[in-house]
C-alpha positions in Angstrom: -16.5 9.3 -22.1 -19.2 6.6 -22.0 -22.1 8.1 -20.0 -22.4 11.8 -21.3 -23.0 13.6 -24.5 -22.9 17.1 -25.6 -23.5 19.7 -24.3 -26.2 20.2 -27.0 -28.8 22.9 -27.8 -32.1 21.5 -26.2 -35.5 22.9 -27.5 -36.8 22.8 -24.0 -33.8 23.2 -21.7 -31.5 25.6 -23.2 -27.8 24.4 -23.0 -27.9 20.8 -22.0 -25.2 18.1 -21.0 -26.9 14.7 -21.8 -26.6 11.8 -19.5 -27.1 8.2 -21.0 -27.9 6.1 -17.8 -29.4 3.4 -19.7 -28.1 0.8 -22.2 -29.4 1.0 -25.7 -33.2 0.6 -26.0 -34.1 -0.6 -22.4 -37.5 0.9 -22.4 -41.1 0.6 -21.1 -42.5 1.8 -24.4 -41.7 1.2 -28.2 -42.8 4.6 -29.6 -43.6 4.4 -33.3 -41.8 7.9 -33.7 -38.7 7.2 -31.3 -35.5 8.6 -32.7 -33.5 6.2 -31.0 -35.0 3.4 -33.1 -37.2 0.4 -32.3 -37.1 -0.8 -28.5 -35.1 -4.2 -28.1 -35.5 -4.8 -24.7 -39.3 -4.0 -23.4 -39.2 -4.0 -19.8 -40.9 -2.5 -16.5 -38.3 -3.9 -14.1 -36.0 -1.2 -12.3 -32.5 -2.2 -11.9 -28.9 -1.0 -11.6 -27.2 -0.6 -14.9 -23.9 1.4 -14.6 -21.7 2.4 -11.5 -23.1 5.7 -10.3 -19.3 6.8 -9.7 -18.4 6.2 -13.2 -21.4 8.2 -14.6 -20.5 11.1 -12.0 -16.8 10.9 -13.4 -18.0 11.5 -16.9 -20.2 14.4 -16.0 -17.6 16.2 -14.1 -15.0 16.0 -17.0 -17.6 17.3 -19.4 -18.6 20.1 -17.4 -15.0 21.2 -16.7 -14.1 20.9 -20.2 -17.0 23.0 -21.5 -16.3 26.7 -21.3 -19.8 27.9 -21.3 -22.7 28.0 -18.9 -24.6 24.6 -19.0 -28.3 25.3 -18.2 -29.2 21.7 -17.4 -27.6 18.4 -16.7 -30.3 16.1 -18.3 -31.2 12.6 -18.1 -32.1 11.8 -21.7 -30.7 8.3 -22.3 -31.2 5.6 -25.0 -34.1 4.2 -23.0 -36.4 5.1 -20.2 -34.2 6.7 -17.5 -36.5 5.7 -14.5 -35.6 2.1 -15.3 -32.3 3.0 -13.6 -32.6 2.0 -9.6 -29.7 4.3 -9.1 -31.3 7.3 -10.6 -31.7 9.1 -7.4 -28.4 8.3 -6.1 -26.8 9.6 -9.1 -28.6 12.9 -9.2 -27.5 13.6 -5.4 -24.0 12.7 -6.2 -24.2 15.2 -9.3 -25.6 17.9 -7.0 -23.1 17.3 -4.2 -20.3 18.3 -6.7 -21.5 20.9 -9.1 -24.4 23.6 -8.9 -26.0 22.8 -12.3 -29.5 22.2 -12.3 -30.7 18.5 -13.0 -33.5 17.5 -15.4 -35.0 14.3 -16.5 -37.0 13.4 -19.5 -39.2 10.5 -18.8 -42.2 8.9 -20.5 -43.9 8.6 -17.0 -45.0 5.0 -17.2 -43.2 3.6 -14.1 -43.4 7.2 -12.3 -45.0 5.6 -9.2 -42.1 3.3 -8.4 -39.4 6.3 -8.9 -41.2 9.0 -7.1 -38.4 9.7 -4.8 -35.8 9.6 -7.4 -37.7 12.0 -9.7 -38.3 14.4 -6.7 -34.3 14.9 -6.7 -34.6 16.7 -9.9 -35.0 20.4 -10.4 -37.3 19.6 -13.7 -39.1 16.6 -14.9 -40.5 16.4 -18.5 -43.3 13.8 -18.8 -44.7 12.4 -21.9 -48.5 12.8 -22.6 -48.9 11.5 -26.3 -52.4 9.7 -25.7 -54.9 9.8 -23.1 -57.2 7.3 -24.9 -56.2 3.7 -24.5 -56.6 2.6 -28.2 -54.4 5.5 -29.4 -51.9 5.0 -26.6 -51.3 1.5 -27.5 -50.7 2.4 -31.3 -48.4 5.3 -30.8 -46.3 4.3 -27.5 -46.7 0.6 -27.8 -46.3 0.2 -23.9 -45.0 -3.0 -22.0 -48.2 -5.4 -21.7 -48.4 -4.8 -18.1 -48.8 -1.0 -18.3 -52.2 0.6 -17.9 -52.9 3.9 -19.4 -55.5 4.6 -16.4 -52.8 3.8 -13.9 -50.1 5.7 -15.8 -52.1 9.1 -15.9 -53.3 8.4 -12.3 -49.7 8.1 -11.1 -48.7 11.4 -13.1 -51.5 13.3 -11.4 -50.2 12.1 -8.1 -46.6 13.0 -8.6 -47.7 16.4 -9.7 -49.3 16.8 -6.2 -46.1 16.2 -4.4 -43.3 17.3 -6.6 -41.8 20.6 -5.6 -39.7 21.1 -8.8 -40.7 22.2 -12.3 -43.0 19.8 -14.2 -43.5 20.2 -18.0 -45.2 17.8 -20.4 -44.6 16.9 -24.0 -47.0 15.8 -26.7 -45.8 14.5 -29.9 -48.5 14.7 -32.8 -48.6 12.2 -35.4 -50.6 12.7 -38.7 -53.6 10.4 -38.4 -52.8 8.6 -35.3 -53.0 10.8 -32.1 -54.1 14.1 -33.6 -57.7 13.6 -33.7 -60.6 15.6 -31.8 -61.1 12.8 -29.1 -57.6 12.7 -27.9 -57.3 16.6 -28.1 -60.3 17.0 -25.7 -59.1 14.4 -23.4 -55.7 15.6 -23.4 -56.8 19.1 -22.8 -58.9 17.7 -19.7 -56.1 15.8 -18.3 -53.4 18.7 -18.5 -55.7 21.1 -17.0 -55.8 18.7 -13.9 -52.0 18.3 -14.0 -51.3 22.0 -14.7 -47.7 21.7 -15.9 -45.6 24.9 -16.0 -45.3 24.4 -19.7 -47.1 22.0 -22.2 -45.0 21.5 -25.1 -46.5 20.3 -28.6 -43.9 18.5 -31.1 -43.8 16.8 -34.3 -41.2 14.5 -35.4 -38.0 16.3 -36.9 -35.7 13.5 -37.0 -36.2 9.9 -38.5 -38.8 7.9 -36.5 -38.7 4.2 -35.5 -41.5 3.6 -38.0 -40.8 5.0 -41.6 -44.6 5.6 -42.2 -44.8 8.0 -39.3 -45.5 11.6 -40.5 -45.8 14.8 -38.7 -49.2 16.1 -37.8 -50.5 19.1 -39.7 -52.9 19.9 -36.9 -50.4 21.3 -34.4 -51.6 24.7 -34.4 -55.1 23.6 -34.0 -54.2 21.8 -30.8 -52.0 24.9 -29.8 -55.0 27.0 -30.1 -57.2 24.7 -28.0 -54.5 24.4 -25.3 -54.2 28.4 -25.0 -58.2 28.5 -25.0 -58.3 26.1 -22.1 -55.6 28.0 -20.0 -52.8 25.7 -20.5 -49.4 27.5 -20.7 -48.4 26.0 -24.2 -45.3 26.1 -26.4 -44.8 24.7 -29.9 -41.5 22.8 -30.8 -41.9 22.0 -34.6 -38.4 23.2 -35.7 -35.0 21.6 -36.1 -32.2 22.1 -33.7 -29.9 24.9 -34.0 -26.7 24.7 -35.9 -24.3 23.7 -33.2 -23.6 20.9 -31.3 -20.7 21.1 -28.6 -18.0 18.5 -28.8 -15.8 20.4 -26.5 -15.9 17.8 -23.9 -14.5 15.3 -26.1 -10.7 15.3 -27.3 -12.0 13.5 -30.4 -15.0 15.3 -32.0 -15.8 12.2 -33.7 -16.4 10.4 -30.5 -18.6 13.3 -29.3 -20.9 13.1 -32.4 -21.0 9.5 -32.1 -22.4 9.8 -28.6 -25.0 12.4 -29.9 -26.1 9.9 -32.4 -26.5 7.2 -30.0 -29.5 9.3 -28.7 -30.8 10.8 -31.7 -29.9 11.2 -35.7 -27.9 14.3 -36.6 -28.4 16.1 -40.0 -25.4 15.5 -42.3 -24.8 19.1 -42.8 -24.7 19.8 -39.3 -21.9 17.1 -38.9 -20.0 18.5 -41.7 -20.1 22.1 -40.2 -18.7 20.7 -36.8 -16.1 18.7 -38.3 -14.9 21.5 -40.5 -14.8 23.6 -37.4 -12.5 21.3 -36.0 -10.3 21.1 -39.0 -11.3 17.6 -40.0 -12.2 17.0 -43.5 -16.0 16.2 -43.3 -16.4 13.9 -46.5 -13.4 11.7 -45.6 -14.5 11.3 -41.9 -18.0 10.6 -42.7 -17.3 8.0 -45.6 -14.6 6.2 -43.1 -17.4 5.9 -40.5 -19.7 4.6 -43.1 -17.2 1.9 -44.5 -16.3 0.9 -41.0 -20.0 0.1 -40.3 -20.2 2.7 -37.6 -22.8 5.0 -39.1 -25.2 5.2 -42.1 -27.5 7.6 -43.7 -31.1 8.0 -43.5 -33.4 10.2 -45.3 -36.5 11.7 -43.7 -38.8 14.6 -44.8 -36.4 15.3 -47.6 -33.4 15.7 -45.2 -30.4 13.3 -44.8 -29.3 12.2 -41.4 -26.5 10.2 -39.9 -27.4 7.5 -37.5 -25.6 4.7 -35.8 -25.6 1.7 -38.0 -27.3 -0.5 -35.6 -30.1 2.0 -34.9 -32.8 0.1 -36.8 -33.7 2.8 -39.2 -34.3 2.1 -42.8 -31.2 3.5 -44.6 -31.3 6.0 -47.5 -31.8 4.5 -50.8 
């Protein structure tokens, strides 16, 4: 299956079947913390990428092959999902065929041009890492044509018309966006947007830039959000010890699909392979020798990521 991965445990959405509707690293941002690596195709132009019928086929195969309940079918691709001009059409096709809820994880940068597409989803998660322009450009490194003022305004406008669940996520980075000015202005903005939940997180997987470190002020932010009446949750922990590859006849193929979207801890990969009666050391070494994956170290943990991800290898 080319266009789906998982189902995987999501820190926001429970059991999530991921849809990868964008080719590798087509994005409006090149965030310093991105777990997919550096953006290679920085663009704001919406266009068709894959045939909606092909994406739907993979979604249906994965759902039918997974024996447990899937909470959300989630658009969380290698890049920005709203760049796909067929996004709304794909969502409609999914809803015509299955009863599962649909979620979209977006950075919100071109939300105005994708209003009607996003309106089809049951849940939309929007990135709000910075509301100060200088910080925004350091952290998110947006396409030159993007204006933070316009992005924030369009998120507010979308909120007014959207009938589904809106949540936000703020990734906090040590010394970059966790200072008092960005905190106070983010609180002001989120009070106006009024998301159902505002999630605070720190990087737990290898980021695009090796110098990026998790903020130590996350609970200070949490207290400020709560005191301001914002329903807030903290996501500062690792994923759970299970990733489903049940939708794939070949579990290694399933793991590679997940690695296309984010690195996996090597011990988790070993656990999954052993559960499928595959010798983990032999399988991992074979993938490394073939040039398919490589090891990356971050915060004292070893991860496996696709070899072309752009991360610095483990020394």
